[in-house]
PyMOL Python script that loads the backbone (N, CA, C, O; Angstrom):
from pymol import cmd

cmd.read_pdbstr("""\
ATOM      1  N   UNK A   1       0.628  -1.158   0.127  1.00  0.00           N
ATOM      2  CA  UNK A   1      -0.011   0.001  -0.149  1.00  0.00           C
ATOM      3  C   UNK A   1       0.877   1.475   0.018  1.00  0.00           C
ATOM      4  O   UNK A   1       1.419   1.982   1.000  1.00  0.00           O
ATOM      5  N   UNK A   2       0.804   1.747  -0.871  1.00  0.00           N
ATOM      6  CA  UNK A   2       1.599   3.301  -1.037  1.00  0.00           C
ATOM      7  C   UNK A   2       0.883   4.316   0.131  1.00  0.00           C
ATOM      8  O   UNK A   2      -0.270   4.255   0.557  1.00  0.00           O
ATOM      9  N   UNK A   3       1.871   5.184   0.468  1.00  0.00           N
ATOM     10  CA  UNK A   3       1.539   6.475   1.595  1.00  0.00           C
ATOM     11  C   UNK A   3       0.781   7.240   1.019  1.00  0.00           C
ATOM     12  O   UNK A   3       0.639   7.368  -0.197  1.00  0.00           O
ATOM     13  N   UNK A   4       0.189   7.858   1.962  1.00  0.00           N
ATOM     14  CA  UNK A   4      -0.849   9.461   1.475  1.00  0.00           C
ATOM     15  C   UNK A   4      -0.949   9.720   2.638  1.00  0.00           C
ATOM     16  O   UNK A   4      -0.742   9.075   3.666  1.00  0.00           O
ATOM     17  N   UNK A   5      -1.539  11.482   2.264  1.00  0.00           N
ATOM     18  CA  UNK A   5      -1.580  12.610   3.169  1.00  0.00           C
ATOM     19  C   UNK A   5      -3.348  12.492   3.031  1.00  0.00           C
ATOM     20  O   UNK A   5      -4.218  11.774   2.538  1.00  0.00           O
ATOM     21  N   UNK A   6      -3.175  13.712   3.824  1.00  0.00           N
ATOM     22  CA  UNK A   6      -4.686  14.362   4.267  1.00  0.00           C
ATOM     23  C   UNK A   6      -4.489  15.647   3.391  1.00  0.00           C
ATOM     24  O   UNK A   6      -3.543  16.435   3.388  1.00  0.00           O
ATOM     25  N   UNK A   7      -5.463  15.643   2.763  1.00  0.00           N
ATOM     26  CA  UNK A   7      -5.548  17.246   2.055  1.00  0.00           C
ATOM     27  C   UNK A   7      -6.857  17.931   2.501  1.00  0.00           C
ATOM     28  O   UNK A   7      -7.895  17.493   2.997  1.00  0.00           O
ATOM     29  N   UNK A   8      -6.397  19.287   2.111  1.00  0.00           N
ATOM     30  CA  UNK A   8      -8.021  20.508   2.394  1.00  0.00           C
ATOM     31  C   UNK A   8      -7.659  21.452   1.168  1.00  0.00           C
ATOM     32  O   UNK A   8      -6.580  22.011   0.974  1.00  0.00           O
ATOM     33  N   UNK A   9      -8.855  21.504   0.352  1.00  0.00           N
ATOM     34  CA  UNK A   9      -9.232  22.672  -0.332  1.00  0.00           C
ATOM     35  C   UNK A   9      -9.886  23.588  -0.331  1.00  0.00           C
ATOM     36  O   UNK A   9     -10.491  23.525   0.739  1.00  0.00           O
ATOM     37  N   UNK A  10     -10.371  24.968  -1.156  1.00  0.00           N
ATOM     38  CA  UNK A  10     -10.998  25.637  -1.081  1.00  0.00           C
ATOM     39  C   UNK A  10     -10.897  26.227  -2.776  1.00  0.00           C
ATOM     40  O   UNK A  10      -9.913  26.813  -3.228  1.00  0.00           O
ATOM     41  N   UNK A  11     -11.968  25.960  -3.433  1.00  0.00           N
ATOM     42  CA  UNK A  11     -12.174  26.557  -4.723  1.00  0.00           C
ATOM     43  C   UNK A  11     -12.967  27.587  -4.663  1.00  0.00           C
ATOM     44  O   UNK A  11     -13.854  27.424  -3.825  1.00  0.00           O
ATOM     45  N   UNK A  12     -13.018  28.882  -5.377  1.00  0.00           N
ATOM     46  CA  UNK A  12     -13.989  29.696  -5.437  1.00  0.00           C
ATOM     47  C   UNK A  12     -14.369  29.959  -7.330  1.00  0.00           C
ATOM     48  O   UNK A  12     -13.630  29.965  -8.315  1.00  0.00           O
ATOM     49  N   UNK A  13     -15.310  30.079  -7.223  1.00  0.00           N
ATOM     50  CA  UNK A  13     -15.732  30.149  -8.603  1.00  0.00           C
ATOM     51  C   UNK A  13     -17.037  31.199  -8.995  1.00  0.00           C
ATOM     52  O   UNK A  13     -18.029  31.404  -8.294  1.00  0.00           O
ATOM     53  N   UNK A  14     -16.792  31.666 -10.041  1.00  0.00           N
ATOM     54  CA  UNK A  14     -17.961  32.692 -10.681  1.00  0.00           C
ATOM     55  C   UNK A  14     -18.823  32.006 -11.662  1.00  0.00           C
ATOM     56  O   UNK A  14     -18.509  31.987 -12.852  1.00  0.00           O
ATOM     57  N   UNK A  15     -19.991  31.389 -11.179  1.00  0.00           N
ATOM     58  CA  UNK A  15     -20.560  30.948 -12.067  1.00  0.00           C
ATOM     59  C   UNK A  15     -20.764  31.754 -13.411  1.00  0.00           C
ATOM     60  O   UNK A  15     -20.335  32.906 -13.479  1.00  0.00           O
ATOM     61  N   UNK A  16     -21.442  31.143 -14.532  1.00  0.00           N
ATOM     62  CA  UNK A  16     -21.836  31.514 -15.632  1.00  0.00           C
ATOM     63  C   UNK A  16     -22.919  33.072 -15.656  1.00  0.00           C
ATOM     64  O   UNK A  16     -22.908  34.169 -16.215  1.00  0.00           O
ATOM     65  N   UNK A  17     -23.792  32.301 -14.655  1.00  0.00           N
ATOM     66  CA  UNK A  17     -24.646  34.081 -14.120  1.00  0.00           C
ATOM     67  C   UNK A  17     -24.312  34.884 -13.371  1.00  0.00           C
ATOM     68  O   UNK A  17     -25.233  35.636 -13.053  1.00  0.00           O
ATOM     69  N   UNK A  18     -22.881  35.199 -12.676  1.00  0.00           N
ATOM     70  CA  UNK A  18     -22.096  35.422 -12.076  1.00  0.00           C
ATOM     71  C   UNK A  18     -22.320  35.498 -10.649  1.00  0.00           C
ATOM     72  O   UNK A  18     -22.007  36.486  -9.984  1.00  0.00           O
ATOM     73  N   UNK A  19     -22.760  34.652 -10.266  1.00  0.00           N
ATOM     74  CA  UNK A  19     -22.600  34.199  -8.676  1.00  0.00           C
ATOM     75  C   UNK A  19     -21.118  33.857  -8.354  1.00  0.00           C
ATOM     76  O   UNK A  19     -20.209  33.456  -9.081  1.00  0.00           O
ATOM     77  N   UNK A  20     -21.164  34.112  -7.185  1.00  0.00           N
ATOM     78  CA  UNK A  20     -19.771  33.377  -6.886  1.00  0.00           C
ATOM     79  C   UNK A  20     -20.681  31.839  -5.652  1.00  0.00           C
ATOM     80  O   UNK A  20     -21.648  31.899  -4.892  1.00  0.00           O
ATOM     81  N   UNK A  21     -19.769  30.707  -6.021  1.00  0.00           N
ATOM     82  CA  UNK A  21     -19.636  29.785  -5.312  1.00  0.00           C
ATOM     83  C   UNK A  21     -18.302  29.210  -4.635  1.00  0.00           C
ATOM     84  O   UNK A  21     -17.236  29.508  -5.172  1.00  0.00           O
ATOM     85  N   UNK A  22     -18.295  28.413  -3.502  1.00  0.00           N
ATOM     86  CA  UNK A  22     -17.141  28.165  -2.813  1.00  0.00           C
ATOM     87  C   UNK A  22     -17.385  26.617  -2.321  1.00  0.00           C
ATOM     88  O   UNK A  22     -18.270  26.398  -1.494  1.00  0.00           O
ATOM     89  N   UNK A  23     -16.676  25.671  -2.785  1.00  0.00           N
ATOM     90  CA  UNK A  23     -16.404  24.366  -2.726  1.00  0.00           C
ATOM     91  C   UNK A  23     -15.191  24.300  -1.986  1.00  0.00           C
ATOM     92  O   UNK A  23     -14.189  24.952  -2.276  1.00  0.00           O
ATOM     93  N   UNK A  24     -15.283  23.509  -1.029  1.00  0.00           N
ATOM     94  CA  UNK A  24     -14.314  23.217  -0.464  1.00  0.00           C
ATOM     95  C   UNK A  24     -14.867  21.372  -0.010  1.00  0.00           C
ATOM     96  O   UNK A  24     -15.967  20.826  -0.088  1.00  0.00           O
ATOM     97  N   UNK A  25     -13.664  20.927   0.402  1.00  0.00           N
ATOM     98  CA  UNK A  25     -13.368  19.753   0.687  1.00  0.00           C
ATOM     99  C   UNK A  25     -12.169  19.456   1.725  1.00  0.00           C
ATOM    100  O   UNK A  25     -11.441  20.358   2.141  1.00  0.00           O
ATOM    101  N   UNK A  26     -12.018  17.945   2.147  1.00  0.00           N
ATOM    102  CA  UNK A  26     -10.491  17.256   2.321  1.00  0.00           C
ATOM    103  C   UNK A  26     -10.638  15.883   2.123  1.00  0.00           C
ATOM    104  O   UNK A  26     -11.568  15.077   2.126  1.00  0.00           O
ATOM    105  N   UNK A  27      -9.606  15.871   1.974  1.00  0.00           N
ATOM    106  CA  UNK A  27      -9.776  13.652   1.655  1.00  0.00           C
ATOM    107  C   UNK A  27      -8.340  13.421   1.593  1.00  0.00           C
ATOM    108  O   UNK A  27      -7.629  14.416   1.729  1.00  0.00           O
ATOM    109  N   UNK A  28      -7.744  12.211   1.399  1.00  0.00           N
ATOM    110  CA  UNK A  28      -6.854  11.590   1.363  1.00  0.00           C
ATOM    111  C   UNK A  28      -6.164  11.234  -0.123  1.00  0.00           C
ATOM    112  O   UNK A  28      -6.694  10.441  -0.902  1.00  0.00           O
ATOM    113  N   UNK A  29      -5.258  11.737  -0.328  1.00  0.00           N
ATOM    114  CA  UNK A  29      -4.674  11.522  -1.319  1.00  0.00           C
ATOM    115  C   UNK A  29      -3.078  10.967  -1.160  1.00  0.00           C
ATOM    116  O   UNK A  29      -2.634  10.647  -0.058  1.00  0.00           O
ATOM    117  N   UNK A  30      -2.069  10.875  -2.725  1.00  0.00           N
ATOM    118  CA  UNK A  30      -0.717  10.019  -2.512  1.00  0.00           C
ATOM    119  C   UNK A  30      -0.215  11.104  -1.623  1.00  0.00           C
ATOM    120  O   UNK A  30      -0.564  12.278  -1.491  1.00  0.00           O
ATOM    121  N   UNK A  31       0.671  10.402  -1.071  1.00  0.00           N
ATOM    122  CA  UNK A  31       1.913  11.148  -0.656  1.00  0.00           C
ATOM    123  C   UNK A  31       2.630  11.998  -1.888  1.00  0.00           C
ATOM    124  O   UNK A  31       2.732  11.543  -3.027  1.00  0.00           O
ATOM    125  N   UNK A  32       3.204  13.563  -1.397  1.00  0.00           N
ATOM    126  CA  UNK A  32       4.056  13.877  -2.684  1.00  0.00           C
ATOM    127  C   UNK A  32       3.527  14.528  -3.611  1.00  0.00           C
ATOM    128  O   UNK A  32       4.191  14.897  -4.579  1.00  0.00           O
ATOM    129  N   UNK A  33       1.920  14.848  -3.447  1.00  0.00           N
ATOM    130  CA  UNK A  33       1.383  15.449  -4.754  1.00  0.00           C
ATOM    131  C   UNK A  33       2.248  16.671  -4.368  1.00  0.00           C
ATOM    132  O   UNK A  33       2.850  16.878  -3.315  1.00  0.00           O
ATOM    133  N   UNK A  34       2.149  17.518  -5.618  1.00  0.00           N
ATOM    134  CA  UNK A  34       2.860  19.095  -5.407  1.00  0.00           C
ATOM    135  C   UNK A  34       1.494  19.937  -5.473  1.00  0.00           C
ATOM    136  O   UNK A  34       0.408  19.575  -5.926  1.00  0.00           O
ATOM    137  N   UNK A  35       1.789  20.942  -4.998  1.00  0.00           N
ATOM    138  CA  UNK A  35       0.476  21.953  -4.880  1.00  0.00           C
ATOM    139  C   UNK A  35      -0.009  22.048  -6.227  1.00  0.00           C
ATOM    140  O   UNK A  35      -1.168  21.653  -6.343  1.00  0.00           O
ATOM    141  N   UNK A  36       0.649  22.539  -7.493  1.00  0.00           N
ATOM    142  CA  UNK A  36      -0.122  22.481  -8.173  1.00  0.00           C
ATOM    143  C   UNK A  36      -1.085  21.199  -8.928  1.00  0.00           C
ATOM    144  O   UNK A  36      -2.123  21.359  -9.569  1.00  0.00           O
ATOM    145  N   UNK A  37      -0.463  20.061  -8.661  1.00  0.00           N
ATOM    146  CA  UNK A  37      -1.183  19.145  -8.574  1.00  0.00           C
ATOM    147  C   UNK A  37      -2.488  19.061  -7.709  1.00  0.00           C
ATOM    148  O   UNK A  37      -3.369  18.261  -8.024  1.00  0.00           O
ATOM    149  N   UNK A  38      -2.565  19.549  -7.061  1.00  0.00           N
ATOM    150  CA  UNK A  38      -3.549  19.358  -5.781  1.00  0.00           C
ATOM    151  C   UNK A  38      -4.626  20.145  -6.168  1.00  0.00           C
ATOM    152  O   UNK A  38      -5.784  19.872  -6.486  1.00  0.00           O
ATOM    153  N   UNK A  39      -3.789  21.526  -6.041  1.00  0.00           N
ATOM    154  CA  UNK A  39      -5.064  22.443  -7.051  1.00  0.00           C
ATOM    155  C   UNK A  39      -5.506  22.333  -8.647  1.00  0.00           C
ATOM    156  O   UNK A  39      -6.535  22.806  -9.130  1.00  0.00           O
ATOM    157  N   UNK A  40      -4.583  21.671  -9.274  1.00  0.00           N
ATOM    158  CA  UNK A  40      -5.134  21.390 -10.855  1.00  0.00           C
ATOM    159  C   UNK A  40      -6.362  20.331 -10.195  1.00  0.00           C
ATOM    160  O   UNK A  40      -7.331  20.407 -10.950  1.00  0.00           O
ATOM    161  N   UNK A  41      -6.630  19.432  -9.115  1.00  0.00           N
ATOM    162  CA  UNK A  41      -7.597  18.321  -9.385  1.00  0.00           C
ATOM    163  C   UNK A  41      -8.576  18.827  -8.330  1.00  0.00           C
ATOM    164  O   UNK A  41      -9.378  17.925  -8.089  1.00  0.00           O
ATOM    165  N   UNK A  42      -8.834  19.972  -7.575  1.00  0.00           N
ATOM    166  CA  UNK A  42      -9.573  20.546  -7.038  1.00  0.00           C
ATOM    167  C   UNK A  42     -10.269  21.411  -7.663  1.00  0.00           C
ATOM    168  O   UNK A  42     -11.433  21.587  -7.305  1.00  0.00           O
ATOM    169  N   UNK A  43      -9.832  22.004  -8.524  1.00  0.00           N
ATOM    170  CA  UNK A  43     -10.200  22.770  -9.921  1.00  0.00           C
ATOM    171  C   UNK A  43     -11.152  22.415 -10.587  1.00  0.00           C
ATOM    172  O   UNK A  43     -12.277  22.882 -10.764  1.00  0.00           O
ATOM    173  N   UNK A  44     -10.460  21.276 -11.065  1.00  0.00           N
ATOM    174  CA  UNK A  44     -10.900  20.520 -11.983  1.00  0.00           C
ATOM    175  C   UNK A  44     -12.468  19.827 -11.568  1.00  0.00           C
ATOM    176  O   UNK A  44     -13.402  19.693 -12.359  1.00  0.00           O
ATOM    177  N   UNK A  45     -12.465  19.496 -10.331  1.00  0.00           N
ATOM    178  CA  UNK A  45     -13.602  18.848  -9.902  1.00  0.00           C
ATOM    179  C   UNK A  45     -14.508  20.066  -9.594  1.00  0.00           C
ATOM    180  O   UNK A  45     -15.621  19.964 -10.110  1.00  0.00           O
ATOM    181  N   UNK A  46     -14.343  20.945  -9.032  1.00  0.00           N
ATOM    182  CA  UNK A  46     -15.181  22.632  -8.615  1.00  0.00           C
ATOM    183  C   UNK A  46     -15.774  22.755 -10.076  1.00  0.00           C
ATOM    184  O   UNK A  46     -16.992  22.927 -10.101  1.00  0.00           O
ATOM    185  N   UNK A  47     -15.198  22.704 -11.172  1.00  0.00           N
ATOM    186  CA  UNK A  47     -15.284  23.235 -12.725  1.00  0.00           C
ATOM    187  C   UNK A  47     -16.127  22.078 -13.147  1.00  0.00           C
ATOM    188  O   UNK A  47     -16.929  22.685 -13.857  1.00  0.00           O
ATOM    189  N   UNK A  48     -16.471  20.913 -13.195  1.00  0.00           N
ATOM    190  CA  UNK A  48     -17.095  20.007 -13.497  1.00  0.00           C
ATOM    191  C   UNK A  48     -18.326  19.585 -12.944  1.00  0.00           C
ATOM    192  O   UNK A  48     -19.011  18.669 -13.398  1.00  0.00           O
ATOM    193  N   UNK A  49     -18.763  20.715 -11.322  1.00  0.00           N
ATOM    194  CA  UNK A  49     -19.800  21.137 -10.886  1.00  0.00           C
ATOM    195  C   UNK A  49     -20.366  22.023 -11.314  1.00  0.00           C
ATOM    196  O   UNK A  49     -21.585  22.032 -11.139  1.00  0.00           O
ATOM    197  N   UNK A  50     -19.835  22.959 -11.934  1.00  0.00           N
ATOM    198  CA  UNK A  50     -20.508  24.236 -12.420  1.00  0.00           C
ATOM    199  C   UNK A  50     -20.222  24.600 -14.147  1.00  0.00           C
ATOM    200  O   UNK A  50     -19.481  25.548 -14.404  1.00  0.00           O
ATOM    201  N   UNK A  51     -20.674  24.021 -14.969  1.00  0.00           N
ATOM    202  CA  UNK A  51     -20.292  24.039 -16.145  1.00  0.00           C
ATOM    203  C   UNK A  51     -20.353  25.841 -16.279  1.00  0.00           C
ATOM    204  O   UNK A  51     -20.916  26.569 -15.461  1.00  0.00           O
ATOM    205  N   UNK A  52     -19.702  26.255 -17.384  1.00  0.00           N
ATOM    206  CA  UNK A  52     -19.397  27.581 -17.563  1.00  0.00           C
ATOM    207  C   UNK A  52     -18.953  28.572 -16.790  1.00  0.00           C
ATOM    208  O   UNK A  52     -18.946  29.757 -17.121  1.00  0.00           O
ATOM    209  N   UNK A  53     -18.386  27.906 -15.234  1.00  0.00           N
ATOM    210  CA  UNK A  53     -17.722  28.659 -14.594  1.00  0.00           C
ATOM    211  C   UNK A  53     -16.235  29.017 -14.639  1.00  0.00           C
ATOM    212  O   UNK A  53     -15.417  28.392 -15.314  1.00  0.00           O
ATOM    213  N   UNK A  54     -15.985  29.939 -13.965  1.00  0.00           N
ATOM    214  CA  UNK A  54     -14.339  30.229 -13.810  1.00  0.00           C
ATOM    215  C   UNK A  54     -13.893  30.447 -12.382  1.00  0.00           C
ATOM    216  O   UNK A  54     -14.638  30.832 -11.480  1.00  0.00           O
ATOM    217  N   UNK A  55     -12.462  30.133 -12.248  1.00  0.00           N
ATOM    218  CA  UNK A  55     -11.910  30.085 -10.739  1.00  0.00           C
ATOM    219  C   UNK A  55     -11.836  31.404 -10.677  1.00  0.00           C
ATOM    220  O   UNK A  55     -11.461  32.182 -11.555  1.00  0.00           O
ATOM    221  N   UNK A  56     -12.243  31.645  -9.503  1.00  0.00           N
ATOM    222  CA  UNK A  56     -11.873  33.164  -8.925  1.00  0.00           C
ATOM    223  C   UNK A  56     -10.726  33.049  -8.007  1.00  0.00           C
ATOM    224  O   UNK A  56      -9.942  33.991  -8.132  1.00  0.00           O
ATOM    225  N   UNK A  57     -10.388  32.156  -7.104  1.00  0.00           N
ATOM    226  CA  UNK A  57      -9.337  31.812  -6.453  1.00  0.00           C
ATOM    227  C   UNK A  57      -9.311  29.654  -6.076  1.00  0.00           C
ATOM    228  O   UNK A  57     -10.151  28.765  -6.218  1.00  0.00           O
ATOM    229  N   UNK A  58      -8.080  29.689  -5.652  1.00  0.00           N
ATOM    230  CA  UNK A  58      -7.958  28.573  -4.999  1.00  0.00           C
ATOM    231  C   UNK A  58      -6.703  28.076  -4.208  1.00  0.00           C
ATOM    232  O   UNK A  58      -5.557  28.507  -4.338  1.00  0.00           O
ATOM    233  N   UNK A  59      -7.106  27.151  -3.417  1.00  0.00           N
ATOM    234  CA  UNK A  59      -5.949  26.885  -2.434  1.00  0.00           C
ATOM    235  C   UNK A  59      -6.108  25.860  -1.399  1.00  0.00           C
ATOM    236  O   UNK A  59      -7.206  25.495  -0.981  1.00  0.00           O
ATOM    237  N   UNK A  60      -5.028  25.425  -1.016  1.00  0.00           N
ATOM    238  CA  UNK A  60      -4.912  23.939  -1.085  1.00  0.00           C
ATOM    239  C   UNK A  60      -3.512  23.947   0.108  1.00  0.00           C
ATOM    240  O   UNK A  60      -2.528  24.685   0.090  1.00  0.00           O
ATOM    241  N   UNK A  61      -3.926  22.640   1.280  1.00  0.00           N
ATOM    242  CA  UNK A  61      -2.815  22.664   1.925  1.00  0.00           C
ATOM    243  C   UNK A  61      -2.951  20.953   2.566  1.00  0.00           C
ATOM    244  O   UNK A  61      -4.024  20.375   2.737  1.00  0.00           O
ATOM    245  N   UNK A  62      -1.653  20.403   2.832  1.00  0.00           N
ATOM    246  CA  UNK A  62      -1.686  19.427   3.650  1.00  0.00           C
ATOM    247  C   UNK A  62      -2.247  19.500   5.245  1.00  0.00           C
ATOM    248  O   UNK A  62      -1.961  20.394   6.041  1.00  0.00           O
ATOM    249  N   UNK A  63      -3.147  18.299   5.519  1.00  0.00           N
ATOM    250  CA  UNK A  63      -4.086  18.514   7.277  1.00  0.00           C
ATOM    251  C   UNK A  63      -3.356  17.750   8.033  1.00  0.00           C
ATOM    252  O   UNK A  63      -3.629  17.621   9.227  1.00  0.00           O
TER     253      UNK A  63
END
""", "prot")
cmd.dss("prot")
cmd.show_as("cartoon", "prot")
cmd.util.cbc("prot")
cmd.orient("prot")
């Protein structure tokens, strides 16, 4: 079994109709994920939930 870390992420989106929504989550992912990899994954998941939205801000950290 490979090692894993807990991560926390938050992504703020502006929806196609101009509203701001925030997606946040925490979970377990592979140890050693770079910050860019973690943010890319979190942003992709948030954007999949809000078609036509754009990312306003995002952040991630190990928990």
